[in-house]
N, C-alpha and C positions, 0 to 999 in steps of 0.2 A: 559414529557413536556406536557403543554397546549398552543395550538397554534390557539386558538379561536373556534376548532371543537369539543372541550372536549381532555381530558388526552389519550395521546398517548407514546407509547415506544421512546426512545429517538432513537434507532436504526431505528425505522419505518421513523421518521422526517428525520433522518440523510439520509436515503435511498430514500426519496424523493426530498431532496435538491441536495446532490450529481451529480445525473445523470441531473437534470434540469441545472445546473451550468455548467457541462461538454458541453451539448447537445446545448447551447446558443454560446458555441465557436467552433461549427462544421466548418470544413474547416481550422483551424488555427492548428499550430503545438503545439501540448499540450504534457507538461510534467506535470504528477499530482504527489506531493510530498506527503506521508502520513504518520503522525508518529503515533507509538505506536496503541491505540485501533482504531483509524482512519485509520490503515492500514485494518483492517479488514473488516471497512465499504466500504474501497475503492475497497478493492477485490471484494465483492459482488458485489458491485454497477457496476462494469466494467463487472463482467460476466453477470449480467443482463442485462446490456446494449449491450454486444454482440448477446445475443438472441433476444433481441428486435430489433437492428439496427444492424445486420452482417455487414455491411459494415463501421459503423463508426470508425475511427481512434482517438488512444490515443498514441503517439509516443514514449513516455516514462514514465513509473510508476516507482516511486523510491520510497521505503518503508525505514524509519528509526527507530530504535529502536522497531521493530514490534514483537510481539506475534506469529505472524502465524506459526512458526516452531512448536509451542508447542502443545503436543498432544491432550491435553484437548479443545485447541481453534480448534483445527482441528475437532474433535468429535464433538463439539458444531455448528461448520459452517455446518455439515452436515446435523444436525436436521431441519436448517433453511428452511422454505417452497420455497426460492429462489434457493436454491440448487437441483437444478434438476440431476445434474452430480456428484457423489460422488466422483469423481478423482480430484486431486488436479493438476491445470496446469495453466500455465500463462493464463489471461484472453484474449481472440480472437480477442479483440481489440487493444490491446499492441501490435504495428507493428513495432516497433525498439528496444527498449529495456526495462527489468525491472530489475533495480539494489537495491540490499538490504543491506544496510549500517547496521553496528552492532557494539558496542563496547562488547568486551569479559567480562566485569563489568557491564553491562546494565541485571538487573535480569529478566527485561520484554522482551528481545530479548537473552535470554540464548540458545535458539536453532535457531543459527543464519546461517544455511546452508540450504536454500533453492534449491539451484541449484539441490542438490539429490532427494527433496523432493516434488517439482513440476514440474510436464511435461512440455512438450513444448506445446504451443498453435499450435491450426489448420492452421495457416496461411502458405502462400508458401514457407515463408523462416521462418521457427519455431524460438519462443522467447523462452529462456530458462532463469528463474531467476539467475542472476549473485550476488554471495556472496562476499560481501569486508569490511573485518574487520578493524574499524578504531579506533584513541584513542580520545574518548568525552572526552576532558579535562575541562569542564565546572564547575566552581567554583562558588557557592551558596555565598549569602552574609554572610552567617554564616563560609565561608572560607572551606565548605566541598565540597569534589566533587560528583556531580550528573551526573552519565555517561548515564543517560535517558535521559536526557533535549533535549529539540528539539534544542534549541539556538547553543547547543555544535556539535550536529551533522551538523547541517548547516555551521557551521565555519571551520568543519575539513578541511585539505588542499584536501583531495581526493573529497568532495563534492563539494567544492568550484569550483574546477577546471572542474568538471563535469557540474555543472550548467553552467559554463562560456563557454565550449566547446559549450553547447545546444543551450544558447543565442547568 
C-alpha cells in the first residue's frame, strides 16, 4: 500500500491504523470484531497496545472465521518484530471476554479451538478464549454456500444474541 509516504506492507499500515482507531475510543466500552486475516492483525495490535498502554481496556474481542489456531499462522506471528512474548495468550487489554466463532466447514478457521491453545491474559480475573461453533449458512449469488463469509457469521443466532447483549 502506498499511503503517500511510499509503498509499505499492508500489515504495517493496518498495525498503525487499528490502534489509532481503538485509542480514539478510550473510556468507551469497546467490542472489537475481527474476521479472517484481520483477526491476526487485531490480535497483534491488541498485544502491542497492551505493552504500550497497560491500563487500556477493550471489553470484548470477537474473532470470526479466524486462522489464528493454525500452526503456520502462529509460527509466522512468532517471527514478527512486535512479538516479544512467544507464548500465545489473550491480549492483556481484553478485560471481559474473547469469543471465537467458527463454522466446521470454514477452511480458514479449520483449527477453531483457541481455548486450549491460547493461555489466559495477566488480568486480575484472567480471560481465556471461548470457542463457539456456529452454522454459517451464507449463500452466495451463485447459490453456493460460503461458510467463511463475514455476513454469515454476523447473522448467526449465537453472534446476534452476543452483540445484542453487549449493546
